[in-house]
N, C-alpha and C positions, 0 to 999 in steps of 0.2 A: 202224457202219451193217451190218456182216455180224452184229452182233449182233441187231440190229433184224429183219432179215429171216430169219433162222436163228429168234425167237419167232415171226413174224409165219407162216411155214412152217408152224407148230405149231401153232398155232393155226386155221389154215386144215385143215389135217388132221384135227384134231380135231373140226369143223364139220364138216366131210364126212362123219365114221365116225359123227356122233352125229344128225346131221340127219334119217334116215329112220326112227330110233327115235323121236325128238320128234314130228316129223308123224304117224305112226303111234299114239302114246300122244295124241296131241291128237285124231286121229280116233276113236280108243276113248272119250275122256272126252263126243264130242260124241254118238255114237252111245249112250252110257249115259243122257245126260240127253233125248235123244231116245225111249228106252225108257221112261223115269221118268214124263216127260211125258202118255206115250200109256197108261199105265197108270191113271194119275188120273182120279178122275172129273170128268166134264165139268162145267161149271159150270152154275147153277142157270138160268140165262137162256136157255143155248143148249139144255138137256135140255126147255124151254117150246117154246122155239122150233120145235126139232124134234120135238115130242112127236105133232104130227098124221100123219107120217110112219109108215108101217108096214111093220114089216121082216119081210121072211118069206125064209125058208131054203130 
């Protein structure tokens, strides 16, 4: 039983140490995906639907 608790403790400490890094990596991947999606040109139907709006700066 002691051996099991030792393994469980090591696994828990590993998860606690690795979790912030894994969450940050997942967040970076999500942001990268959003940036790639924003860089793509809009689809043709969206351009046609929005073509009557005039953009001014």
